[in-house]
N, C-alpha and C positions, 0 to 999 in steps of 0.2 A: 504494500500500500504506500502511496506517495506520502501520506501523512507521517509514516514512520521514518521518513527522512529526518524527523526529529530524533535523531540518534542521541545517545547519552550526552547530556550536558547542553544540548540545544533546546531552544524554546519554540513552541508553535504559537503564533499570534493569529487570532481569527480575523483581525482587521486592525488597521492603525488605531492606536489608542484603546483597543479592547484588551481582554484578558490574555495573558500569556500562560500556556500550559506546558509544563516540563515533560520530558519523555515518559516518566512514570504516569503522570496524569493522562497524557495522550493515550497510552496503552490502556488505561482503565476506562477511559471514555469509549474507546473503540470496542471494549469488551461488553458494553451495554447495547450491543446490536449484532447483526442488523435486525430491523423490525419490518414486517413480522418474521419470526424465526422459521426455519424450514419445517419444524414440527407442526406449526400452525397451518401450513399450506398443504399437508397431506390429508387425504380423505379419511383414512382410518387412524384414530388417535390411540385407542385403548385395546390392546390385545386380549385383555381379560373380559371384554364386552363384545360378543360377536355381532351386536347390533350397532356398534360404533361406525358412524358414517353412513348408515342405512337411511335413505331419504324418508321412508315411511316411519321408521323409528324416531327420527327427528321430529316429524309432524306429530306423532303420538306423544312424544315427550313435551312438545309445546302445548298440546291440549291438556295434558296432565299437570303441567306446571301451574296453570291457572285454575285448576279444578278443585273447588271447595268440598266436593263429595268424597274426596280422599280423607277428610277429617272426620272425627267422631261427631262433631256438632254441625257439620255441613256448612261451616262458615269460614274455615281457614284453608288456605292453599299455600304452596311454595311461594307464590307471588306476594302473599301477605307480608312476608319479611324480606323478600328479595325483589325489590321494586325496580322495574326497568329504568324509570326516570331518576333513580338514585344510584346508578352504577350497579344495579342488581343487588343493592344492599338496602338500608332503610335509615331514615333520619332519627330513629330512636336510639338512645344509648344502649338499651338492652331490649331484646326482642320480647314480644308478648304473644304467646300461643294460648293454650288453655290456661296456662299460668305464666307469670313473669319469669323470663329466663335469666341466667346469670351472665350471658354474653351478648355482645353486639353481633348482628348478622353480617358475616363477611361478604364482600362483593364477589360476583361470579365471573367477571370478565377474565378471560385467559385461564380459566380454571383447568383447562386440559393440560396445562404445563406443570401442574402440581403432582407431587408424589404421595403426600399425605393430605388428608382432608379434615377440615374442622380446625378450630384454634388449637386443639390439643392433639390432633392427628389420630383420633380414635378410629378412623377408617383408613384403609389402604387402597381404596378405589373410589372413584366418583360415584359409581352406582350404589355402593354400600352406604356412602354418605347420604344418599337420598332416602334410604330406608328408615334410618333412625328417626328423623322428624315425623315421618308419617305414622309410625307405630308408637312413638313415645307418648306416655299418657299425659305429660305436662306440655307437650308441643301441639301436635295435630290430633293425637288420640285416635288414630285410625287403626286398621287391622289388615292382616293378609286376607281374611275372608271378605271383608267389605271391598277391598281393592279388586279381588278376583271377580266378585259379583258385578262391580261397575264395568270392568272390561268385557264381561260377557253380555251385559244387558243394555248398555248404552250403544246406540246404533253406530255413530261415527267412531267411538273408541273400539268397539268390537270389530268394525271393518278394518281399522288400522292395525289392531293387534293380530288379526288373521293374516294381513299382508306381511307383517313382520315375522310372525311365527305361525305357520299354517296349522300346527297342532296345538295351538295355545288353549283351545277349549278343553283339552284333555289334561291340562296341567293341574297339579294340586294347588291349593291356595298360596302356599309359600313360594312356589315356582312362579305363579302369576304375579305375586308381589315383586319378585326379582325382575321379571319381564318389564313391569312398569318402571322400576327403578333404573333399569338399563336404558329404557327409552328416554327417561328424564335425563340421564347422563348424556345420551347421544345428542339431545337438544342443547344441553349446557355447553357441550364441547364446541358449539358453533358461536359462542359468545366471545368475541375478540375485540380488543380495543384498537382504535385506528392509529395511524402514524401521527406523530406529534411534531411540534417545533423542535424538540430535542432530537428526534430521529433525523430530521432534515439537517440539523447542525452536525450530528455525528457522521452522517454519510458525506457531508461536505468536507469534514475534517479528514475522513478516510481518503477522499479524492484530492485533497489539498486544493479545494475550491474556495478560494478566499472570499469571493463575492457571496457564495452561499453561506459561508460561516458568518459573514458580516450581518446577515439578516436575523441572526439569533440575538435577542435583546441582551444588552450588556449586563443588566442585573442578573439575568438567568445565567450568563457566563460566569459571573462572579460567584453565584451560588453553586454552580457546577465545580468551580475551582475549590470551594470549601468542601463539597461533597467528596471529591476525589483526592483531596489533600488533607488538611488538618482534621477534618471531621471523621475521616476513615469510615464513612458510611457504607462504602462498598464492601466492607468485611462481611456484612450480612445481606445487604441489598445488592446482590450480584446479578450479572447476566442481563440479557435483553429484557427480562420481566422484572428486574430490580428486586429479586428475592432469591435466596439460596434454598428456600423451601424447608428449612430446618427450624429448630425451636431454640429460643433464647430467653434468658431472664433479663428484662430491660429496666428493672428497678421500680416497677409499679407495686403498689401495696397489694398484698395477698388477700386481705380481708375484703369481702364484698360490701359494697354500699347497698345495704338492704333496708329500704324504708318499711318493709313489712315485718321486720324482726320485732318480736315481742319483748318488752322490758324484762331484763333479768336472764334472757336466753343468750347462749354464747354466740359470738359473731362467727359467721361462716367464712370459710376460705375457699378459693378456687385453686386446686392443686395443679391445674394445667396439664402439661405433657405427662407428668407422673401418673395421673389417673387415666389419661388417654391411652397410654401403653397397656395399662391393666385391662381396659375395655377391649382394646384391639386384640389382645392375646387370650382373652377369657375363653375357657373351654366351652362355654355355652354360646359363643358367638359363631353362628353358622355362615356368616356373610363375609368373613375376611378371606383373603386370597389363598388360605390353606384349605378352604372348604370346597364343596362340590360345585359351587356356582361360578368358579373361576373358569373362564373359557380359554385361557392360555394353555395350549397343549404341552408346551415345553416346561412350564413351571418357572420360567425365568422371572416373571413378574412377582412371584411370591418370595423371592430371595430377601428383600428388605424386611418383611414381617417375620421371616424365619430367624433373622439375626438381631432384630432390635431387642434391646435388653433394658428393662426399667432400672434406673439408677436414682440415688438420692438427689443428685444435682438436677434431675428433671422436674423437681418440685417448683412450680411457679414459672415454668418455661412455656412460652406460647409461640405459635408459628409466625415467622417473618412474613408480613404481607407484601404483595407487590406495591410499588409506588405509582404505578400507572393509574390514571383516571381518578386520582385522589379527591379533587374538589367535590365530586358528586357523591362520595361515600361517607361524608361526615355524619356522625362523630367518629372518633378514631380510637384505636387500641382495642384489645379483646373485650374490654368492659365498657367501651364507649365513654371513657372518662375524660377524654380530651375533645373538647367541642370543635376546635378549629386547628388548622395546620400550624398556626402560630403557637397554640398550646402544646402541640407535639414537639415543635422545635425548642420551646422553652424547657420542656421536660428534659431533653438531652443537654441543653445548655446549662441547666442548674441541677444535673443529676445527683441524687443522693447515693453515693457509693456504698453506704452502710446497708442499703437494701438489696445489694447484689449478693449472690451466694459467694462464699469464700473460695469455692472452686469453680466459679462461673466466669462471667464475662470480663476478663482482665483488660480487654481492649476498650471497654466503655469507661470514659472519663468525662467529667463535666466539660463541655466545650467552651463555656464562658463567652458567649457570643455578644457582640455589640448589637445595638438596635439596627444598624445598617446591615450587619451580617445576617441577622434574623430575616430582614426583608429580602435580602439577596437569596438566601436559601429557600425561602418561600417562593420566590419568583421562579427558581429552578424547578421546584417540585410541581408548581402549577404548569410549567412548560411540558410536563409529561402527560398532559391531558389534552384532549381535543373532542369535539362533538362526535358522537358515534350514532350509527343507524340501527343498533341492535333492537331497540324497542319497536321500530317500524317493521323490521324483519320478523320479529316475534309475532306481531299482530297479523302479518301476512301469512305466516305459517299456520296460525290458528284458523284463519279464514279458509285456507286450502284444506286443512285437516277436517273441518266441520262438514265438508262436502262429501266425505267418504261414506259410502253406503254398501 
């Protein structure tokens, strides 16, 4: 790449008077692309889901995503907490199903790039992650039996299910639930974020296109210099999706902010990844990739769950989210405790190291940012977002699917 003419010791300037990036920063910037990555451009994303990329499964998943009859009370759907207009997240700090939840609903854009699912990684596939909220009694409160009945009796859903799996009517209830979950996953795999101002800058840098680099706002460039330099943010927010997909303790309080707690009762804590691994590997879990519903014939996809081991340090660790499309997904963090991007930046600027595990994130130090640096870092983070058409495509899919008979 021509930009790597920025050999050791040389600086790359995007334009006269703009920010200079040294060779290390240039390499890190280029590592956040290209976008979209090759994995997002292939039809089949998930070898554990034989319906991945299937057009009728995608349509069925779109129908089911907004289907309140999957819930026990007939009023809740996946879309209740994952709203298209909010980056497939929601504006509430903590989701509300049949009961108030402990966590914020994560956004679903680019979810096909993940390896673990949920803030605690309690699921090792996207389709398994869709089963939990349907059947959990505090979330949607549905059941395998009700899901199977819906797929058999609703005309458009039955039509699509038959196209996806001709023998679906003979499936037992649990297998029908998995069919529904795999269709939901096939739909969610289509949700991708668009190219952004950062991506244009990154590609211009790779091509040594100085005019293209100059179009990127200087405030965003200064924020990018912080991100790839003193901030060391790329230690966790790696790659084109700005996430390493793993779990870290970021110094948030473990205790839940629980307004429903009765006086005199102990405060509850969220153990994060520690509990997620326990759920993932529980003997009673039929839906992890060690079970019979994994469609991967070679078993390669099950290697991570075979080898993941619960450790004390996993207590209070949560998955590193992507930084793409952030403005739409406020509030932030696993518990929705940070209302704005500025609040998130302030958390890392004023980090309380005493809240980190002693064997945890040695790389995390208070950044002690100035007001100007806070504004620049926010400008960079906002440059990772652009308007997307996923909501319109979702509605189009649902209209197409409803015609199936």
